[in-house]
CHARMM-style PDB file with segment names, atoms N, HN, CA, C and O in Angstrom:
ATOM      1  N   MET     1      -3.947  -1.315  15.395  1.00  0.00      PROA
ATOM      2  CA  MET     1      -4.353  -1.887  13.910  1.00  0.00      PROA
ATOM      3  C   MET     1      -3.832  -3.108  13.798  1.00  0.00      PROA
ATOM      4  O   MET     1      -2.670  -3.345  14.126  1.00  0.00      PROA
ATOM      5  N   SER     2      -4.568  -3.914  13.367  1.00  0.00      PROA
ATOM      6  HN  SER     2      -5.512  -3.721  13.100  1.00  0.00      PROA
ATOM      7  CA  SER     2      -4.205  -5.288  13.064  1.00  0.00      PROA
ATOM      8  C   SER     2      -3.781  -5.362  11.499  1.00  0.00      PROA
ATOM      9  O   SER     2      -4.134  -4.486  10.710  1.00  0.00      PROA
ATOM     10  N   GLU     3      -2.988  -6.487  11.110  1.00  0.00      PROA
ATOM     11  HN  GLU     3      -2.701  -7.199  11.751  1.00  0.00      PROA
ATOM     12  CA  GLU     3      -2.637  -6.676   9.677  1.00  0.00      PROA
ATOM     13  C   GLU     3      -3.953  -6.723   8.786  1.00  0.00      PROA
ATOM     14  O   GLU     3      -3.915  -6.285   7.637  1.00  0.00      PROA
ATOM     15  N   LYS     4      -4.925  -7.171   9.235  1.00  0.00      PROA
ATOM     16  HN  LYS     4      -4.956  -7.527  10.169  1.00  0.00      PROA
ATOM     17  CA  LYS     4      -6.323  -7.345   8.487  1.00  0.00      PROA
ATOM     18  C   LYS     4      -6.752  -5.993   8.073  1.00  0.00      PROA
ATOM     19  O   LYS     4      -6.984  -5.658   6.911  1.00  0.00      PROA
ATOM     20  N   GLU     5      -6.846  -5.162   9.239  1.00  0.00      PROA
ATOM     21  HN  GLU     5      -6.658  -5.435  10.182  1.00  0.00      PROA
ATOM     22  CA  GLU     5      -7.307  -3.662   9.037  1.00  0.00      PROA
ATOM     23  C   GLU     5      -6.421  -2.975   8.278  1.00  0.00      PROA
ATOM     24  O   GLU     5      -6.925  -2.071   7.611  1.00  0.00      PROA
ATOM     25  N   ALA     6      -5.150  -3.147   8.169  1.00  0.00      PROA
ATOM     26  HN  ALA     6      -4.741  -3.882   8.711  1.00  0.00      PROA
ATOM     27  CA  ALA     6      -4.267  -2.473   7.291  1.00  0.00      PROA
ATOM     28  C   ALA     6      -4.450  -2.853   5.832  1.00  0.00      PROA
ATOM     29  O   ALA     6      -4.526  -2.007   4.941  1.00  0.00      PROA
ATOM     30  N   ARG     7      -4.515  -4.142   5.629  1.00  0.00      PROA
ATOM     31  HN  ARG     7      -4.453  -4.829   6.352  1.00  0.00      PROA
ATOM     32  CA  ARG     7      -4.810  -4.635   4.253  1.00  0.00      PROA
ATOM     33  C   ARG     7      -5.978  -4.061   3.691  1.00  0.00      PROA
ATOM     34  O   ARG     7      -5.964  -3.670   2.524  1.00  0.00      PROA
ATOM     35  N   THR     8      -7.207  -3.952   4.558  1.00  0.00      PROA
ATOM     36  HN  THR     8      -7.218  -4.270   5.506  1.00  0.00      PROA
ATOM     37  CA  THR     8      -8.429  -3.395   4.170  1.00  0.00      PROA
ATOM     38  C   THR     8      -8.238  -1.889   3.685  1.00  0.00      PROA
ATOM     39  O   THR     8      -8.762  -1.437   2.666  1.00  0.00      PROA
ATOM     40  N   ILE     9      -7.477  -1.227   4.487  1.00  0.00      PROA
ATOM     41  HN  ILE     9      -7.052  -1.593   5.314  1.00  0.00      PROA
ATOM     42  CA  ILE     9      -7.230   0.156   4.138  1.00  0.00      PROA
ATOM     43  C   ILE     9      -6.472   0.282   2.852  1.00  0.00      PROA
ATOM     44  O   ILE     9      -6.856   1.061   1.979  1.00  0.00      PROA
ATOM     45  N   LEU    10      -5.370  -0.489   2.708  1.00  0.00      PROA
ATOM     46  HN  LEU    10      -5.058  -1.122   3.417  1.00  0.00      PROA
ATOM     47  CA  LEU    10      -4.609  -0.352   1.556  1.00  0.00      PROA
ATOM     48  C   LEU    10      -5.337  -0.804   0.193  1.00  0.00      PROA
ATOM     49  O   LEU    10      -5.076  -0.251  -0.875  1.00  0.00      PROA
ATOM     50  N   GLN    11      -6.245  -1.825   0.307  1.00  0.00      PROA
ATOM     51  HN  GLN    11      -6.457  -2.274   1.175  1.00  0.00      PROA
ATOM     52  CA  GLN    11      -7.064  -2.182  -0.809  1.00  0.00      PROA
ATOM     53  C   GLN    11      -7.972  -1.174  -1.396  1.00  0.00      PROA
ATOM     54  O   GLN    11      -8.223  -1.139  -2.601  1.00  0.00      PROA
ATOM     55  N   SER    12      -8.514  -0.263  -0.427  1.00  0.00      PROA
ATOM     56  HN  SER    12      -8.310  -0.292   0.552  1.00  0.00      PROA
ATOM     57  CA  SER    12      -9.289   0.820  -0.817  1.00  0.00      PROA
ATOM     58  C   SER    12      -8.518   2.132  -1.118  1.00  0.00      PROA
ATOM     59  O   SER    12      -9.135   3.064  -1.633  1.00  0.00      PROA
ATOM     60  N   TYR    13      -7.199   2.252  -0.824  1.00  0.00      PROA
ATOM     61  HN  TYR    13      -6.697   1.495  -0.405  1.00  0.00      PROA
ATOM     62  CA  TYR    13      -6.422   3.331  -1.129  1.00  0.00      PROA
ATOM     63  C   TYR    13      -6.210   3.561  -2.618  1.00  0.00      PROA
ATOM     64  O   TYR    13      -5.977   2.591  -3.339  1.00  0.00      PROA
ATOM     65  N   GLN    14      -6.281   4.893  -3.160  1.00  0.00      PROA
ATOM     66  HN  GLN    14      -6.470   5.681  -2.575  1.00  0.00      PROA
ATOM     67  CA  GLN    14      -6.045   5.255  -4.377  1.00  0.00      PROA
ATOM     68  C   GLN    14      -5.155   6.340  -4.359  1.00  0.00      PROA
ATOM     69  O   GLN    14      -5.198   7.200  -3.479  1.00  0.00      PROA
ATOM     70  N   GLU    15      -4.209   6.344  -5.446  1.00  0.00      PROA
ATOM     71  HN  GLU    15      -4.174   5.645  -6.160  1.00  0.00      PROA
ATOM     72  CA  GLU    15      -3.190   7.396  -5.553  1.00  0.00      PROA
ATOM     73  C   GLU    15      -3.300   7.939  -7.082  1.00  0.00      PROA
ATOM     74  O   GLU    15      -3.567   7.175  -8.009  1.00  0.00      PROA
ATOM     75  N   GLU    16      -3.093   9.194  -7.242  1.00  0.00      PROA
ATOM     76  HN  GLU    16      -2.876   9.815  -6.489  1.00  0.00      PROA
ATOM     77  CA  GLU    16      -3.194   9.755  -8.528  1.00  0.00      PROA
ATOM     78  C   GLU    16      -1.806   9.951  -9.166  1.00  0.00      PROA
ATOM     79  O   GLU    16      -0.903  10.324  -8.418  1.00  0.00      PROA
ATOM     80  N   ASP    17      -1.544   9.743 -10.442  1.00  0.00      PROA
ATOM     81  HN  ASP    17      -2.278   9.440 -11.050  1.00  0.00      PROA
ATOM     82  CA  ASP    17      -0.403   9.909 -11.252  1.00  0.00      PROA
ATOM     83  C   ASP    17      -0.334  11.317 -11.531  1.00  0.00      PROA
ATOM     84  O   ASP    17      -1.269  11.879 -12.101  1.00  0.00      PROA
ATOM     85  N   GLY    18       0.583  11.858 -11.214  1.00  0.00      PROA
ATOM     86  HN  GLY    18       1.342  11.401 -10.750  1.00  0.00      PROA
ATOM     87  CA  GLY    18       0.871  13.407 -11.258  1.00  0.00      PROA
ATOM     88  C   GLY    18       0.985  13.760 -12.789  1.00  0.00      PROA
ATOM     89  O   GLY    18       0.611  14.870 -13.168  1.00  0.00      PROA
ATOM     90  N   GLU    19       1.515  12.801 -13.712  1.00  0.00      PROA
ATOM     91  HN  GLU    19       1.819  11.900 -13.404  1.00  0.00      PROA
ATOM     92  CA  GLU    19       1.639  13.219 -15.042  1.00  0.00      PROA
ATOM     93  C   GLU    19       0.391  12.908 -15.879  1.00  0.00      PROA
ATOM     94  O   GLU    19      -0.008  13.686 -16.746  1.00  0.00      PROA
ATOM     95  N   THR    20      -0.202  11.763 -15.597  1.00  0.00      PROA
ATOM     96  HN  THR    20       0.122  11.131 -14.893  1.00  0.00      PROA
ATOM     97  CA  THR    20      -1.523  11.358 -16.612  1.00  0.00      PROA
ATOM     98  C   THR    20      -2.697  11.978 -15.809  1.00  0.00      PROA
ATOM     99  O   THR    20      -3.631  12.440 -16.464  1.00  0.00      PROA
ATOM    100  N   GLY    21      -2.744  12.037 -14.384  1.00  0.00      PROA
ATOM    101  HN  GLY    21      -1.985  11.662 -13.852  1.00  0.00      PROA
ATOM    102  CA  GLY    21      -4.016  12.503 -13.935  1.00  0.00      PROA
ATOM    103  C   GLY    21      -4.821  11.167 -13.541  1.00  0.00      PROA
ATOM    104  O   GLY    21      -5.834  11.237 -12.845  1.00  0.00      PROA
ATOM    105  N   GLU    22      -4.374  10.084 -13.969  1.00  0.00      PROA
ATOM    106  HN  GLU    22      -3.551  10.027 -14.534  1.00  0.00      PROA
ATOM    107  CA  GLU    22      -5.110   8.666 -13.710  1.00  0.00      PROA
ATOM    108  C   GLU    22      -5.074   8.229 -12.199  1.00  0.00      PROA
ATOM    109  O   GLU    22      -4.027   8.381 -11.570  1.00  0.00      PROA
ATOM    110  N   SER    23      -5.973   7.795 -11.716  1.00  0.00      PROA
ATOM    111  HN  SER    23      -6.823   7.672 -12.227  1.00  0.00      PROA
ATOM    112  CA  SER    23      -5.920   7.094 -10.428  1.00  0.00      PROA
ATOM    113  C   SER    23      -5.754   5.722 -10.594  1.00  0.00      PROA
ATOM    114  O   SER    23      -6.253   5.156 -11.567  1.00  0.00      PROA
ATOM    115  N   TYR    24      -4.992   5.017  -9.600  1.00  0.00      PROA
ATOM    116  HN  TYR    24      -4.588   5.477  -8.809  1.00  0.00      PROA
ATOM    117  CA  TYR    24      -4.705   3.677  -9.542  1.00  0.00      PROA
ATOM    118  C   TYR    24      -5.015   3.114  -8.049  1.00  0.00      PROA
ATOM    119  O   TYR    24      -5.175   3.873  -7.094  1.00  0.00      PROA
ATOM    120  N   HSD    25      -5.074   1.873  -7.967  1.00  0.00      PROA
ATOM    121  HN  HSD    25      -4.944   1.256  -8.743  1.00  0.00      PROA
ATOM    122  CA  HSD    25      -5.142   1.134  -6.685  1.00  0.00      PROA
ATOM    123  C   HSD    25      -4.135   0.190  -6.454  1.00  0.00      PROA
ATOM    124  O   HSD    25      -3.536  -0.271  -7.426  1.00  0.00      PROA
ATOM    125  N   LEU    26      -3.846  -0.181  -5.278  1.00  0.00      PROA
ATOM    126  HN  LEU    26      -4.333   0.194  -4.489  1.00  0.00      PROA
ATOM    127  CA  LEU    26      -2.825  -1.278  -4.940  1.00  0.00      PROA
ATOM    128  C   LEU    26      -3.323  -2.540  -4.747  1.00  0.00      PROA
ATOM    129  O   LEU    26      -4.256  -2.684  -3.957  1.00  0.00      PROA
ATOM    130  N   GLU    27      -2.825  -3.559  -5.383  1.00  0.00      PROA
ATOM    131  HN  GLU    27      -2.068  -3.442  -6.026  1.00  0.00      PROA
ATOM    132  CA  GLU    27      -3.100  -5.039  -5.011  1.00  0.00      PROA
ATOM    133  C   GLU    27      -2.116  -5.497  -4.229  1.00  0.00      PROA
ATOM    134  O   GLU    27      -0.952  -5.604  -4.614  1.00  0.00      PROA
ATOM    135  N   VAL    28      -2.641  -5.881  -2.756  1.00  0.00      PROA
ATOM    136  HN  VAL    28      -3.587  -5.794  -2.443  1.00  0.00      PROA
ATOM    137  CA  VAL    28      -1.796  -6.399  -1.829  1.00  0.00      PROA
ATOM    138  C   VAL    28      -1.269  -7.694  -1.941  1.00  0.00      PROA
ATOM    139  O   VAL    28      -2.052  -8.639  -2.036  1.00  0.00      PROA
ATOM    140  N   LYS    29      -0.082  -7.872  -1.943  1.00  0.00      PROA
ATOM    141  HN  LYS    29       0.554  -7.105  -1.866  1.00  0.00      PROA
ATOM    142  CA  LYS    29       0.561  -9.311  -2.210  1.00  0.00      PROA
ATOM    143  C   LYS    29       0.792 -10.156  -0.911  1.00  0.00      PROA
ATOM    144  O   LYS    29       0.274 -11.247  -0.673  1.00  0.00      PROA
ATOM    145  N   GLU    30       1.589  -9.520  -0.178  1.00  0.00      PROA
ATOM    146  HN  GLU    30       2.010  -8.633  -0.371  1.00  0.00      PROA
ATOM    147  CA  GLU    30       2.031  -9.965   1.247  1.00  0.00      PROA
ATOM    148  C   GLU    30       2.506  -8.992   2.108  1.00  0.00      PROA
ATOM    149  O   GLU    30       3.005  -7.966   1.646  1.00  0.00      PROA
ATOM    150  N   CYS    31       2.404  -9.209   3.495  1.00  0.00      PROA
ATOM    151  HN  CYS    31       1.999 -10.043   3.871  1.00  0.00      PROA
ATOM    152  CA  CYS    31       3.044  -8.567   4.392  1.00  0.00      PROA
ATOM    153  C   CYS    31       4.417  -8.993   4.590  1.00  0.00      PROA
ATOM    154  O   CYS    31       4.667 -10.144   4.948  1.00  0.00      PROA
ATOM    155  N   ILE    32       5.400  -8.051   4.359  1.00  0.00      PROA
ATOM    156  HN  ILE    32       5.196  -7.116   4.068  1.00  0.00      PROA
ATOM    157  CA  ILE    32       6.775  -8.566   4.407  1.00  0.00      PROA
ATOM    158  C   ILE    32       7.491  -8.140   5.704  1.00  0.00      PROA
ATOM    159  O   ILE    32       8.575  -8.647   5.994  1.00  0.00      PROA
ATOM    160  N   SER    33       6.882  -7.185   6.513  1.00  0.00      PROA
ATOM    161  HN  SER    33       6.002  -6.773   6.277  1.00  0.00      PROA
ATOM    162  CA  SER    33       7.408  -6.827   7.755  1.00  0.00      PROA
ATOM    163  C   SER    33       6.238  -6.020   8.610  1.00  0.00      PROA
ATOM    164  O   SER    33       5.310  -5.359   8.144  1.00  0.00      PROA
ATOM    165  N   THR    34       6.556  -6.269   9.992  1.00  0.00      PROA
ATOM    166  HN  THR    34       7.310  -6.806  10.371  1.00  0.00      PROA
ATOM    167  CA  THR    34       5.607  -5.571  10.751  1.00  0.00      PROA
ATOM    168  C   THR    34       6.377  -5.163  12.089  1.00  0.00      PROA
ATOM    169  O   THR    34       7.187  -5.936  12.602  1.00  0.00      PROA
ATOM    170  N   THR    35       6.086  -3.917  12.625  1.00  0.00      PROA
ATOM    171  HN  THR    35       5.428  -3.289  12.208  1.00  0.00      PROA
ATOM    172  CA  THR    35       6.420  -3.424  13.886  1.00  0.00      PROA
ATOM    173  C   THR    35       5.072  -3.178  14.740  1.00  0.00      PROA
ATOM    174  O   THR    35       3.960  -3.430  14.275  1.00  0.00      PROA
ATOM    175  N   GLY    36       5.255  -2.726  15.870  1.00  0.00      PROA
ATOM    176  HN  GLY    36       6.158  -2.521  16.248  1.00  0.00      PROA
ATOM    177  CA  GLY    36       4.013  -2.309  16.569  1.00  0.00      PROA
ATOM    178  C   GLY    36       3.412  -0.949  15.957  1.00  0.00      PROA
ATOM    179  O   GLY    36       2.268  -0.598  16.248  1.00  0.00      PROA
ATOM    180  N   GLU    37       4.147  -0.277  15.186  1.00  0.00      PROA
ATOM    181  HN  GLU    37       5.076  -0.562  14.949  1.00  0.00      PROA
ATOM    182  CA  GLU    37       3.731   0.999  14.604  1.00  0.00      PROA
ATOM    183  C   GLU    37       3.368   0.942  13.127  1.00  0.00      PROA
ATOM    184  O   GLU    37       2.602   1.806  12.698  1.00  0.00      PROA
ATOM    185  N   GLN    38       3.827   0.042  12.338  1.00  0.00      PROA
ATOM    186  HN  GLN    38       4.448  -0.660  12.686  1.00  0.00      PROA
ATOM    187  CA  GLN    38       3.654   0.044  10.912  1.00  0.00      PROA
ATOM    188  C   GLN    38       3.588  -1.474  10.314  1.00  0.00      PROA
ATOM    189  O   GLN    38       3.952  -2.425  11.007  1.00  0.00      PROA
ATOM    190  N   TYR    39       3.142  -1.627   9.099  1.00  0.00      PROA
ATOM    191  HN  TYR    39       2.846  -0.855   8.537  1.00  0.00      PROA
ATOM    192  CA  TYR    39       3.343  -2.739   8.329  1.00  0.00      PROA
ATOM    193  C   TYR    39       3.688  -2.299   6.938  1.00  0.00      PROA
ATOM    194  O   TYR    39       3.248  -1.307   6.357  1.00  0.00      PROA
ATOM    195  N   VAL    40       4.621  -3.268   6.450  1.00  0.00      PROA
ATOM    196  HN  VAL    40       4.978  -4.074   6.921  1.00  0.00      PROA
ATOM    197  CA  VAL    40       5.119  -2.922   5.058  1.00  0.00      PROA
ATOM    198  C   VAL    40       4.558  -4.182   4.262  1.00  0.00      PROA
ATOM    199  O   VAL    40       4.637  -5.327   4.707  1.00  0.00      PROA
ATOM    200  N   PHE    41       4.054  -3.892   3.189  1.00  0.00      PROA
ATOM    201  HN  PHE    41       3.990  -2.962   2.828  1.00  0.00      PROA
ATOM    202  CA  PHE    41       3.398  -4.856   2.249  1.00  0.00      PROA
ATOM    203  C   PHE    41       4.052  -4.750   0.932  1.00  0.00      PROA
ATOM    204  O   PHE    41       4.409  -3.678   0.444  1.00  0.00      PROA
ATOM    205  N   LEU    42       4.198  -5.931   0.362  1.00  0.00      PROA
ATOM    206  HN  LEU    42       3.908  -6.802   0.758  1.00  0.00      PROA
ATOM    207  CA  LEU    42       4.665  -5.926  -1.027  1.00  0.00      PROA
ATOM    208  C   LEU    42       3.230  -5.910  -1.862  1.00  0.00      PROA
ATOM    209  O   LEU    42       2.342  -6.729  -1.625  1.00  0.00      PROA
ATOM    210  N   CYS    43       3.124  -4.944  -2.802  1.00  0.00      PROA
ATOM    211  HN  CYS    43       3.845  -4.278  -2.994  1.00  0.00      PROA
ATOM    212  CA  CYS    43       2.106  -4.757  -3.571  1.00  0.00      PROA
ATOM    213  C   CYS    43       2.266  -4.738  -5.237  1.00  0.00      PROA
ATOM    214  O   CYS    43       3.364  -4.681  -5.789  1.00  0.00      PROA
ATOM    215  N   SER    44       1.271  -4.783  -5.787  1.00  0.00      PROA
ATOM    216  HN  SER    44       0.378  -4.830  -5.338  1.00  0.00      PROA
ATOM    217  CA  SER    44       1.552  -4.383  -7.288  1.00  0.00      PROA
ATOM    218  C   SER    44       0.385  -3.209  -7.688  1.00  0.00      PROA
ATOM    219  O   SER    44      -0.621  -2.966  -7.021  1.00  0.00      PROA
ATOM    220  N   VAL    45       0.723  -2.659  -8.746  1.00  0.00      PROA
ATOM    221  HN  VAL    45       1.540  -2.857  -9.288  1.00  0.00      PROA
ATOM    222  CA  VAL    45      -0.248  -1.481  -8.948  1.00  0.00      PROA
ATOM    223  C   VAL    45      -0.803  -2.080 -10.225  1.00  0.00      PROA
ATOM    224  O   VAL    45      -0.100  -2.193 -11.229  1.00  0.00      PROA
ATOM    225  N   GLU    46      -2.169  -2.494 -10.175  1.00  0.00      PROA
ATOM    226  HN  GLU    46      -2.740  -2.402  -9.360  1.00  0.00      PROA
ATOM    227  CA  GLU    46      -2.999  -2.781 -11.254  1.00  0.00      PROA
ATOM    228  C   GLU    46      -2.315  -3.868 -12.071  1.00  0.00      PROA
ATOM    229  O   GLU    46      -2.415  -3.793 -13.295  1.00  0.00      PROA
ATOM    230  N   GLY    47      -1.649  -4.843 -11.542  1.00  0.00      PROA
ATOM    231  HN  GLY    47      -1.567  -4.904 -10.548  1.00  0.00      PROA
ATOM    232  CA  GLY    47      -0.978  -5.860 -12.316  1.00  0.00      PROA
ATOM    233  C   GLY    47       0.242  -5.589 -12.830  1.00  0.00      PROA
ATOM    234  O   GLY    47       0.804  -6.400 -13.566  1.00  0.00      PROA
ATOM    235  N   GLN    48       0.810  -4.358 -12.481  1.00  0.00      PROA
ATOM    236  HN  GLN    48       0.353  -3.699 -11.883  1.00  0.00      PROA
ATOM    237  CA  GLN    48       2.293  -4.101 -12.896  1.00  0.00      PROA
ATOM    238  C   GLN    48       3.307  -4.450 -11.984  1.00  0.00      PROA
ATOM    239  O   GLN    48       3.087  -5.281 -11.103  1.00  0.00      PROA
ATOM    240  N   GLU    49       4.626  -3.776 -12.137  1.00  0.00      PROA
ATOM    241  HN  GLU    49       4.805  -3.101 -12.853  1.00  0.00      PROA
ATOM    242  CA  GLU    49       5.652  -4.133 -11.391  1.00  0.00      PROA
ATOM    243  C   GLU    49       5.343  -3.849  -9.851  1.00  0.00      PROA
ATOM    244  O   GLU    49       4.546  -2.992  -9.470  1.00  0.00      PROA
ATOM    245  N   ALA    50       6.102  -4.704  -8.999  1.00  0.00      PROA
ATOM    246  HN  ALA    50       6.750  -5.400  -9.308  1.00  0.00      PROA
ATOM    247  CA  ALA    50       5.982  -4.522  -7.591  1.00  0.00      PROA
ATOM    248  C   ALA    50       6.330  -3.254  -6.957  1.00  0.00      PROA
ATOM    249  O   ALA    50       7.243  -2.590  -7.448  1.00  0.00      PROA
ATOM    250  N   GLU    51       5.661  -2.812  -5.846  1.00  0.00      PROA
ATOM    251  HN  GLU    51       4.920  -3.351  -5.447  1.00  0.00      PROA
ATOM    252  CA  GLU    51       5.803  -1.708  -5.082  1.00  0.00      PROA
ATOM    253  C   GLU    51       5.722  -1.985  -3.705  1.00  0.00      PROA
ATOM    254  O   GLU    51       5.064  -2.961  -3.347  1.00  0.00      PROA
ATOM    255  N   TYR    52       6.319  -1.240  -2.841  1.00  0.00      PROA
ATOM    256  HN  TYR    52       6.853  -0.446  -3.133  1.00  0.00      PROA
ATOM    257  CA  TYR    52       6.195  -1.358  -1.413  1.00  0.00      PROA
ATOM    258  C   TYR    52       5.278  -0.317  -0.967  1.00  0.00      PROA
ATOM    259  O   TYR    52       5.271   0.807  -1.469  1.00  0.00      PROA
ATOM    260  N   ALA    53       4.374  -0.746   0.132  1.00  0.00      PROA
ATOM    261  HN  ALA    53       4.379  -1.659   0.540  1.00  0.00      PROA
ATOM    262  CA  ALA    53       3.464   0.095   0.774  1.00  0.00      PROA
ATOM    263  C   ALA    53       3.589   0.057   2.149  1.00  0.00      PROA
ATOM    264  O   ALA    53       3.524  -1.021   2.740  1.00  0.00      PROA
ATOM    265  N   VAL    54       3.782   1.236   2.808  1.00  0.00      PROA
ATOM    266  HN  VAL    54       3.835   2.112   2.328  1.00  0.00      PROA
ATOM    267  CA  VAL    54       3.943   1.152   4.224  1.00  0.00      PROA
ATOM    268  C   VAL    54       2.562   1.826   4.849  1.00  0.00      PROA
ATOM    269  O   VAL    54       2.117   2.922   4.509  1.00  0.00      PROA
ATOM    270  N   MET    55       2.038   1.029   5.733  1.00  0.00      PROA
ATOM    271  HN  MET    55       2.399   0.139   6.010  1.00  0.00      PROA
ATOM    272  CA  MET    55       0.677   1.383   6.294  1.00  0.00      PROA
ATOM    273  C   MET    55       1.163   1.745   7.745  1.00  0.00      PROA
ATOM    274  O   MET    55       1.624   0.814   8.404  1.00  0.00      PROA
ATOM    275  N   LYS    56       1.112   2.957   8.299  1.00  0.00      PROA
ATOM    276  HN  LYS    56       0.738   3.713   7.763  1.00  0.00      PROA
ATOM    277  CA  LYS    56       1.284   3.262   9.510  1.00  0.00      PROA
ATOM    278  C   LYS    56       0.163   3.369  10.485  1.00  0.00      PROA
ATOM    279  O   LYS    56      -1.003   3.528  10.124  1.00  0.00      PROA
ATOM    280  N   GLU    57       0.556   3.275  11.778  1.00  0.00      PROA
ATOM    281  HN  GLU    57       1.503   3.146  12.070  1.00  0.00      PROA
ATOM    282  CA  GLU    57      -0.695   3.017  12.767  1.00  0.00      PROA
ATOM    283  C   GLU    57      -1.600   4.172  12.769  1.00  0.00      PROA
ATOM    284  O   GLU    57      -2.760   4.073  13.170  1.00  0.00      PROA
ATOM    285  N   THR    58      -1.003   5.457  12.251  1.00  0.00      PROA
ATOM    286  HN  THR    58      -0.061   5.537  11.926  1.00  0.00      PROA
ATOM    287  CA  THR    58      -1.757   6.519  12.199  1.00  0.00      PROA
ATOM    288  C   THR    58      -2.836   6.564  10.942  1.00  0.00      PROA
ATOM    289  O   THR    58      -3.600   7.513  10.764  1.00  0.00      PROA
ATOM    290  N   GLY    59      -2.783   5.486  10.169  1.00  0.00      PROA
ATOM    291  HN  GLY    59      -2.162   4.716  10.314  1.00  0.00      PROA
ATOM    292  CA  GLY    59      -3.803   5.371   8.942  1.00  0.00      PROA
ATOM    293  C   GLY    59      -2.954   6.055   7.802  1.00  0.00      PROA
ATOM    294  O   GLY    59      -3.522   6.092   6.711  1.00  0.00      PROA
ATOM    295  N   ASP    60      -1.724   6.590   7.864  1.00  0.00      PROA
ATOM    296  HN  ASP    60      -1.262   6.561   8.751  1.00  0.00      PROA
ATOM    297  CA  ASP    60      -1.162   7.086   6.745  1.00  0.00      PROA
ATOM    298  C   ASP    60      -0.418   6.098   5.935  1.00  0.00      PROA
ATOM    299  O   ASP    60       0.140   5.140   6.469  1.00  0.00      PROA
ATOM    300  N   VAL    61      -0.392   6.333   4.497  1.00  0.00      PROA
ATOM    301  HN  VAL    61      -0.846   7.111   4.063  1.00  0.00      PROA
ATOM    302  CA  VAL    61       0.055   5.319   3.500  1.00  0.00      PROA
ATOM    303  C   VAL    61       1.127   5.949   2.916  1.00  0.00      PROA
ATOM    304  O   VAL    61       1.027   7.138   2.613  1.00  0.00      PROA
ATOM    305  N   LEU    62       2.260   5.259   2.688  1.00  0.00      PROA
ATOM    306  HN  LEU    62       2.341   4.293   2.934  1.00  0.00      PROA
ATOM    307  CA  LEU    62       3.456   5.672   1.876  1.00  0.00      PROA
ATOM    308  C   LEU    62       3.778   4.724   0.754  1.00  0.00      PROA
ATOM    309  O   LEU    62       4.295   3.667   1.115  1.00  0.00      PROA
ATOM    310  N   VAL    63       3.612   4.860  -0.308  1.00  0.00      PROA
ATOM    311  HN  VAL    63       3.192   5.719  -0.602  1.00  0.00      PROA
ATOM    312  CA  VAL    63       3.971   3.901  -1.396  1.00  0.00      PROA
ATOM    313  C   VAL    63       5.464   4.263  -1.912  1.00  0.00      PROA
ATOM    314  O   VAL    63       5.786   5.422  -2.173  1.00  0.00      PROA
ATOM    315  N   VAL    64       6.245   3.285  -2.020  1.00  0.00      PROA
ATOM    316  HN  VAL    64       5.984   2.344  -1.808  1.00  0.00      PROA
ATOM    317  CA  VAL    64       7.613   3.388  -2.298  1.00  0.00      PROA
ATOM    318  C   VAL    64       7.867   2.387  -3.620  1.00  0.00      PROA
ATOM    319  O   VAL    64       7.848   1.159  -3.543  1.00  0.00      PROA
ATOM    320  N   PRO    65       8.104   3.133  -4.822  1.00  0.00      PROA
ATOM    321  CA  PRO    65       8.397   2.316  -6.014  1.00  0.00      PROA
ATOM    322  C   PRO    65       9.632   1.527  -5.823  1.00  0.00      PROA
ATOM    323  O   PRO    65      10.556   1.938  -5.121  1.00  0.00      PROA
ATOM    324  N   THR    66       9.653   0.339  -6.475  1.00  0.00      PROA
ATOM    325  HN  THR    66       8.902   0.005  -7.045  1.00  0.00      PROA
ATOM    326  CA  THR    66      10.835  -0.532  -6.421  1.00  0.00      PROA
ATOM    327  C   THR    66      11.790  -0.258  -7.558  1.00  0.00      PROA
ATOM    328  OT1 THR    66      12.833  -0.904  -7.657  1.00  0.00      PROA
TER     329      THR     66
END
């Protein structure tokens, strides 16, 4: 998977807030790390505080609040 493919997947990724039930998407800011198996992106959630998103080669997404 290329960085461009990972960005495309993250930009269409949506996660649901367990408390409010609202879904939100990630705005990808920059790729801050890459290995052969995953990419780590600095993101914002609909214009709010930054979060990290890990895009794994398997297509799994892990969002880590800062």
